[in-house]
C-alpha positions as CSV (number, residue, x, y, z in Angstrom):
1,Q,78.7,264.0,95.6
2,A,79.6,262.8,98.9
3,H,83.2,262.4,100.0
4,L,86.1,263.0,102.6
5,R,89.1,265.2,101.4
6,E,92.2,264.8,103.2
7,S,95.3,267.3,103.3
8,G,98.5,268.3,105.1
9,G,100.7,265.4,104.0
10,G,104.2,266.0,103.1
11,L,107.7,265.4,103.5
12,V,109.2,266.0,106.9
13,Q,112.6,265.3,108.8
14,P,112.8,263.0,111.8
15,G,111.3,265.0,114.8
16,G,109.0,267.0,112.9
17,S,105.5,267.9,112.6
18,L,102.7,267.8,110.1
19,R,98.7,268.5,110.9
20,L,96.3,266.5,108.6
21,S,92.9,267.7,108.1
22,C,90.1,265.8,106.7
23,T,86.9,267.6,105.7
24,A,83.3,265.8,104.9
25,A,81.3,267.1,102.3
26,G,77.9,265.8,100.9
27,I,77.4,262.9,103.0
28,R,73.8,262.1,103.5
29,F,74.2,259.9,106.8
30,S,74.8,261.5,110.2
31,I,78.4,261.3,111.0
32,G,79.1,259.1,113.9
33,P,82.9,257.9,114.5
34,M,85.5,259.4,112.7
35,R,89.1,257.9,112.4
36,W,92.7,257.9,110.8
37,Y,94.2,255.1,109.2
38,R,97.5,254.5,107.9
39,K,98.6,252.3,105.0
40,A,102.3,252.0,105.3
41,P,104.3,250.6,102.0
42,G,103.8,246.9,101.8
43,K,101.7,246.6,104.5
44,L,97.4,246.7,105.0
45,H,95.9,249.8,106.6
46,D,96.3,250.1,110.4
47,L,94.5,252.4,112.5
48,V,96.0,255.3,113.9
49,A,93.1,257.1,115.9
50,S,89.7,257.7,116.1
51,I,87.2,260.1,117.9
52,T,83.4,259.8,118.1
53,H,80.8,262.4,117.7
54,D,80.8,263.3,121.3
55,G,84.6,263.5,121.3
56,T,85.8,260.1,122.8
57,I,89.1,259.4,121.7
58,E,91.2,256.3,121.1
59,Y,95.0,256.0,119.8
60,V,97.0,253.1,119.0
61,D,99.8,252.5,121.2
62,R,102.5,253.4,118.8
63,V,101.5,257.3,118.5
64,K,100.3,257.9,122.1
65,G,102.0,261.2,123.4
66,R,102.8,262.1,119.9
67,F,99.6,262.7,118.0
68,T,96.4,264.5,118.6
69,I,93.0,263.6,116.9
70,S,90.5,266.6,117.3
71,R,87.3,267.3,115.6
72,D,85.2,270.5,114.6
73,N,81.4,269.2,114.0
74,E,80.3,272.5,112.6
75,K,83.0,271.9,110.0
76,N,82.4,268.6,109.3
77,T,86.3,268.4,109.9
78,I,88.6,266.2,112.0
79,Y,92.6,266.9,112.1
80,L,95.2,264.9,113.1
81,Q,98.4,266.7,114.7
82,M,101.4,264.5,114.6
83,N,104.4,265.5,116.5
84,N,108.1,263.8,117.1
85,L,107.5,261.8,113.4
86,N,109.7,259.0,112.6
87,P,110.6,257.0,109.7
88,E,108.0,254.3,110.8
89,D,105.1,256.8,110.7
90,T,105.5,256.9,106.6
91,G,102.7,256.1,104.8
92,I,99.2,257.1,103.0
93,Y,97.0,258.4,105.8
94,Y,93.2,258.2,105.0
95,C,90.3,259.2,106.9
96,N,87.0,257.3,107.2
97,A,83.8,258.4,108.5
98,Q,81.0,255.9,109.8
99,E,77.4,256.5,110.1
100,L,76.2,257.2,113.6
101,G,74.7,254.6,115.0
102,G,74.7,252.4,111.7
103,S,77.1,250.7,109.4
104,Q,77.6,252.9,106.7
105,E,80.9,254.9,105.9
106,T,83.2,256.4,103.5
107,W,86.7,256.6,102.6
108,G,89.2,259.5,101.3
109,Q,91.7,259.2,99.0
110,G,94.6,259.8,101.3
111,T,97.4,261.9,102.0
112,L,101.1,260.8,102.0
113,V,103.3,261.4,104.6
114,T,107.1,260.8,104.2
115,V,109.8,260.5,107.1
116,P,113.0,259.6,105.6
117,A,115.4,257.4,107.6
């Protein structure tokens, strides 16, 4: 069964770090861009970072210089290294994989990141 599995979330104090992982399994389409989204409490999903199959990276402004997205195509895994976390980073982080050159996509179940004020 096709799925994305995230891991690495948790509770961390302001200024701390976490590393999220997302591994794809059983996906029948060729995976193109992969993305991390965050759903903050009471808000809609917002894009955090994206990485294409060939390594082109984009970040939302609020995480530039603090977060690093990377990808291991052989393992069908992406990572999100999050440093200098602050309470505004709190939320459920979801992984998304989009078909290479197409519109199919799949989502993970999310992993919770909590940074208390």
